C-alpha positions, 0 to 999 in steps of 0.5 A, spaced: 296 811 847 297 816 844 291 822 845 287 827 841 289 834 845 285 840 843 286 847 847 280 851 850 278 857 849 279 860 857 286 856 856 289 860 851 292 867 854 290 874 850 296 876 848 295 868 844 288 868 842 288 864 835 284 860 831 281 854 835 285 847 833 284 840 835 292 838 835 292 831 832 299 826 832 300 824 826 300 817 827 294 816 830 289 818 825 288 812 819 294 813 813 288 812 808 286 820 809 291 822 804 288 829 805 291 829 811 297 825 810 299 827 804 296 833 803 299 836 796 300 828 794 295 825 786 291 821 791 288 828 795 287 831 789 283 826 786 278 827 791 278 835 790 276 833 784 271 829 786 269 835 790 270 840 784 265 835 780 260 835 786 261 842 787 259 844 779 252 840 780 250 844 786 249 850 782 245 855 786 249 853 791 244 852 796 247 847 802 247 840 801 246 833 805 251 828 800 248 821 802 256 816 800 255 808 800 257 802 797 256 796 794 259 790 801 264 792 805 271 793 804 271 798 798 272 804 803 265 809 802 268 811 809 275 814 806 272 817 801 267 820 805 272 823 810 277 824 804 271 829 801 269 831 807 277 834 808 277 836 801 270 840 801 272 843 808 278 847 803 274 851 800 272 859 803 268 861 808 265 852 808 263 849 814 262 841 812 260 835 816 261 827 817 255 824 819 256 816 821 250 813 820 253 806 819 251 805 826 253 796 826 260 798 823 262 804 826 270 807 824 270 814 824 272 816 830 278 810 829 279 813 822 280 821 826 284 817 832 279 820 837 276 817 843 269 815 842 264 820 845 256 821 846 254 821 838 248 820 833 245 815 838 244 820 844 242 824 839 236 821 836 235 816 843 236 820 848 234 827 846 242 830 848 243 836 844 246 838 838 252 841 841 253 835 845 254 830 840 257 834 833 265 836 835 271 838 831 274 833 827 281 836 828 280 839 821 279 846 820 272 847 818 271 839 819 266 837 824 263 830 826 258 827 828 260 820 829 255 814 830 255 814 838 253 808 843 251 802 838 242 801 838 239 795 839 235 797 832 239 802 827 234 801 821 227 803 826 233 809 827 234 811 821 227 810 817 224 815 824 221 822 823 227 825 826 231 824 821 228 829 817 228 834 823 235 833 824 237 833 817 234 840 816 237 842 822 244 840 819 242 843 812 242 850 816 249 849 819 252 847 814 254 848 807 255 839 806 253 834 811 256 828 808 252 822 810 257 815 811 252 809 810 253 802 810 253 797 804 246 799 800 247 790 799 246 787 805 243 794 809 238 798 805 239 803 810 242 808 805 238 807 800 233 810 806 236 816 806 238 817 799 230 818 798 232 823 804 238 827 802 240 831 795 245 826 792 248 820 793 255 817 791 256 810 790 264 807 791 266 803 787 272 798 789 275 796 783 277 789 784 272 788 789 265 788 788 263 786 781 260 789 776 253 785 777 253 787 785 254 794 782 248 793 777 243 790 783 246 797 787 245 802 783 238 799 781 236 798 788 237 805 790 234 808 784 227 803 787 229 807 793 228 813 791 235 815 791 237 821 787 245 816 784 249 822 782 254 819 780 259 813 783 267 814 785 272 807 783 277 807 789 283 801 788 285 803 780 293 801 779 297 805 775 294 812 775 300 813 780 307 817 781 309 811 783 307 806 778 308 812 773 312 819 771 308 822 767 302 824 773 309 827 777 308 834 777 313 837 782 315 845 784 321 848 781 327 850 784 328 858 783 334 860 779 
């Protein structure tokens, strides 16, 4: 099994001391994380476009908590959350956190090729510190807060008063805190968290959720008090350099 290696400060000779990074072997990272595997590609640019729209909305440049959800399972909300986190982490002097609030089907560690460690459940339930629960993702300026152990009462954890305190603490440390949450129709966690956060983004898989389900999701989020900023559509065919030459834009060779 391919492992993830991290240099500790004490392991680096003085003459080699520099920025500390995780060294991640490419093949353990989920191929849908295009901002990692193909950062100059067309799909990565779509996440930068989403990033730019979100930053334009943030007119006072305040720290932001953002819920990412979908109507149903399989629409790409987790890959969207991580790709968006990577795109935001490219901004100068920005520290980004992706926090996994999907306790039932956690995926962040698997997608990044990281070994399971204590995370959000241990932070909320067992009282471990943020310094133990939060760790580097392997991407500069991007940290993760994984779900941790599977709880017996995920909805109670989501509704606890400690969540409000935690979100306030995280906003003091990060410019953007992205919450990967369960789909809204089967589980209402995203709506509850959306009411506590600054904004909510609904990921829509073009060939996954029917329009009726998308409309129901929007209504549910708004009924629960979420500030719905917009939708991000995945699975669009045709708008791709591989399918349409007009989307290509390459470097030209010098004379």
